[in-house]
C-alpha positions as CSV (number, residue, x, y, z in Angstrom):
1,Q,-63.3,-83.7,-9.2
2,V,-58.7,-83.8,-8.4
3,Q,-56.4,-85.1,-11.0
4,L,-52.9,-85.4,-10.4
5,V,-51.1,-86.9,-13.6
6,E,-46.7,-87.9,-12.5
7,S,-44.2,-87.4,-15.1
8,G,-40.2,-87.7,-15.3
9,G,-39.8,-91.0,-14.5
10,G,-37.4,-93.1,-16.2
11,L,-34.3,-95.6,-16.6
12,V,-31.2,-93.5,-15.1
13,Q,-27.6,-94.5,-13.8
14,T,-26.5,-95.2,-9.8
15,G,-25.5,-90.9,-9.1
16,D,-27.9,-89.4,-12.1
17,S,-29.8,-87.0,-11.0
18,L,-33.8,-86.9,-11.5
19,T,-37.1,-84.4,-11.5
20,L,-40.8,-85.9,-11.1
21,S,-43.4,-83.5,-11.4
22,C,-47.2,-84.0,-10.2
23,A,-49.7,-81.8,-12.8
24,A,-52.9,-81.1,-10.9
25,S,-55.8,-80.2,-12.6
26,G,-59.7,-80.0,-10.6
27,R,-59.0,-78.0,-7.9
28,T,-56.8,-75.8,-6.9
29,L,-54.2,-77.5,-3.9
30,S,-52.0,-74.2,-2.4
31,R,-53.7,-74.8,0.7
32,Y,-53.5,-79.1,0.3
33,A,-50.0,-80.8,1.7
34,M,-48.8,-82.7,-1.0
35,G,-46.4,-85.4,-1.0
36,W,-44.5,-88.5,-3.4
37,F,-45.0,-91.5,-1.7
38,R,-42.9,-94.9,-3.7
39,Q,-43.6,-98.8,-4.2
40,V,-41.6,-101.7,-4.5
41,P,-43.6,-104.6,-6.3
42,G,-44.0,-107.3,-3.4
43,K,-43.9,-103.9,-0.7
44,D,-45.5,-101.8,0.8
45,R,-46.0,-97.7,0.0
46,E,-43.7,-95.5,1.4
47,F,-43.2,-92.4,2.7
48,V,-40.9,-89.9,1.0
49,A,-41.4,-86.7,1.3
50,A,-44.0,-83.8,2.2
51,S,-44.8,-80.4,1.5
52,R,-47.7,-79.0,4.3
53,R,-48.9,-75.3,4.6
54,I,-47.6,-73.5,7.4
55,G,-49.6,-69.7,6.3
56,G,-50.3,-68.0,3.6
57,N,-47.4,-69.1,0.8
58,V,-45.2,-70.7,3.4
59,Y,-44.7,-74.4,3.4
60,S,-42.5,-76.5,5.6
61,T,-41.3,-80.1,3.9
62,T,-40.6,-83.3,5.7
63,Y,-38.6,-86.2,4.2
64,K,-37.2,-90.3,5.0
65,E,-34.7,-90.1,6.2
66,S,-33.3,-92.0,3.8
67,V,-33.4,-89.5,1.0
68,K,-32.7,-85.9,3.2
69,G,-30.1,-84.2,1.1
70,R,-30.5,-86.2,-1.8
71,F,-34.5,-85.3,-2.8
72,A,-36.3,-81.7,-2.3
73,I,-39.8,-81.0,-3.0
74,S,-41.0,-78.5,-4.2
75,R,-44.4,-76.6,-5.3
76,N,-45.1,-74.3,-7.9
77,N,-49.0,-72.4,-7.3
78,A,-49.1,-70.5,-10.0
79,K,-49.1,-74.3,-12.2
80,N,-50.8,-76.1,-9.4
81,T,-47.6,-78.9,-10.0
82,V,-45.6,-80.5,-7.4
83,Y,-42.5,-81.0,-8.2
84,L,-40.2,-83.9,-6.7
85,E,-35.8,-83.5,-7.4
86,M,-34.3,-86.4,-7.2
87,S,-30.3,-86.6,-7.2
88,D,-27.1,-88.9,-6.0
89,L,-29.8,-91.8,-6.9
90,K,-29.2,-95.3,-6.3
91,P,-30.5,-98.8,-6.7
92,E,-32.9,-98.5,-3.8
93,D,-34.6,-96.0,-5.4
94,T,-36.0,-97.8,-8.1
95,A,-39.6,-98.0,-7.8
96,V,-43.1,-96.6,-8.6
97,Y,-43.5,-92.7,-7.2
98,Y,-47.0,-92.0,-7.0
99,C,-47.9,-88.4,-6.3
100,A,-50.9,-87.6,-3.3
101,A,-52.9,-84.3,-2.2
102,D,-54.3,-84.1,1.7
103,P,-55.7,-81.2,3.7
104,T,-53.8,-82.5,6.0
105,G,-51.1,-84.6,4.7
106,S,-51.4,-85.8,8.9
107,S,-50.5,-89.2,8.5
108,W,-47.8,-88.9,6.0
109,S,-44.1,-90.2,7.3
110,E,-41.9,-92.5,7.1
111,L,-43.1,-93.7,10.8
112,S,-46.3,-94.4,9.6
113,P,-47.1,-98.0,8.7
114,A,-47.9,-98.5,5.5
115,H,-51.9,-99.2,5.6
116,R,-52.5,-95.3,7.6
117,L,-50.7,-93.8,4.8
118,E,-54.0,-91.7,3.6
119,S,-54.6,-89.7,1.0
120,E,-58.0,-87.6,-0.5
121,F,-56.4,-87.9,-3.5
122,W,-53.1,-90.0,-6.1
123,G,-51.3,-89.7,-8.6
124,Q,-50.5,-93.0,-10.9
125,G,-47.7,-93.0,-10.7
126,T,-44.5,-92.9,-12.7
127,Q,-41.9,-95.7,-12.5
128,V,-37.9,-95.1,-11.6
129,T,-34.7,-97.7,-12.4
130,V,-32.0,-96.5,-11.2
131,S,-29.4,-99.6,-12.9
132,S,-26.1,-100.5,-10.8
């Protein structure tokens, strides 16, 4: 059974940076698509960023439009860990951030409705709060 454990969340101020980590155990996930999602209470979960394997050790990345240039997803396969580096944080980035792992991540897109954002594995989430 795969477990995903997020860490690195916290309370920061507008303009600050924060790096989230997602450590996986139970299976090597180098071939898996890894993604980050977020959810605000009372709202649907939304796609934030994804890393998908193209072949070998080459991965493609995609992002929610509003985080492009501010967030960066990366992975360390040796540590079976995926990261989300967040900079220039804004109050609207406040949410619980979830890590996900899926064989393809084919449904992961900013355009996908929340009920279509499927993943084989999900983490438990880590809170990010950005104060103004």
